[in-house]
N, C-alpha and C positions, 0 to 999 in steps of 0.2 A: 357412444363408442359399439361398433358392432360386436357377434360374438367370437368374433374371431382372430381382433385386437387386443393384449393382454400388456400389462399396465406389470414393466418388473422393476423392482424395487432396488436399488444398492444398496447395502451397509452400509454403514454407520464409515469412514476412513479410506476408502476404494473412491470417495471424489476427494482431488486433490483444491486444497484450495488455489487459486492462482494472484503471485501478487507481481505486478506491473512495476515497475519501480524505472518514472521517470527522471536522471542526475545529471550536474555540470553546472557549470558557472553559473552566475544569475544576467540575465539578459537576456540566455540563448535560447529561448522559444517550448522549458520547460509546463510551464504553465497551456499558450496554445498548443500544441502541441497533445497533451492530458489529455485534456479538454476536446479538442476537437476529437480523440479515442473516445475516450468518455461518451461523446454524445453519438459514434456510430456504432459503438459498442453494446451500447445500454446498461456503463458498469459507472459504479462514481467515481467520479476524483477527491483526493486528501490530499489537501497542499498544504505541505508545509506553513508557505505563511498567511496565509486563514487562523494557523494555532499561534499561532506565532505573536499578534500583531492582538490577537486576543489577550495576550500576553502583557497589554503596552504598561501594567502599572507595575510590573520590575523592568526596573531600566537597565541592568548589566544584560549584556548583550551572551554570554556561556550561561549565566541560571535560566535567560528567557531560553536558547539553545536547549540547557537539558530539564524544562517542564518540554518544552517542546518532542524527545522524544521518551519519554517520560510518554504522554500522553502516547504518542507514533506506536512504541509496543503495544499497553492496553487495550491499546485499538486496535491491533493486527492480532493478537489474539484469540480480540472478538471474531475476526473478520476468518479465521484459520476454527477455529472452531464451529467455526457454521455454516464452513466450506464454503466461503462467499469467498468471493473475484472483488477486486481494490485495484483500481488507475492508483498508487502515490507523483505526488511533485517536488520533491524532497531533492535535493542538490546533491548531501554526500557525494564532496565534492575530492572526501581522502577516500582510498582505494582503501585502506583499514577498514575505515565506515562501513561502506557497500559490504565486503567479507562481513563484518562482523555480525548484518544487518543479514544476509544471504543465507549464511550457517542460523544461527538463529530459527528464523522461519522453516526450512528446510532441519530442523533440529526436532519442530512442533507435527511436523509433516507436510505443511506446505511447500510453495513452489511461489519462486520468486527468476520474472524472467526483469533484466534491466537493458535498460537504454541509456547511451553515451551521448 
């Protein structure tokens, strides 16, 4: 580093955690698109299917879904706390679910961009 270069450190809180959400029905290309964008931007991608399949010991869909969302929200809290970015591949077919997630993220200082 030359003597004329300066390193500017931003105080914690000035950086906003960016969360990109791919939502929509099954088979619409969410996983393909989110994975490709993740590669191009060098941002990790969290696929709901990856979490859902780990909970295969639970037979009831509603319970497995709840497990997925509990994990998602805990993980997103860590993402926001670290001012990181992530791409989510979570269907969230009901607009109310997407609004709840957006409000939850923004209440904690993050920013959600939803792609349908």
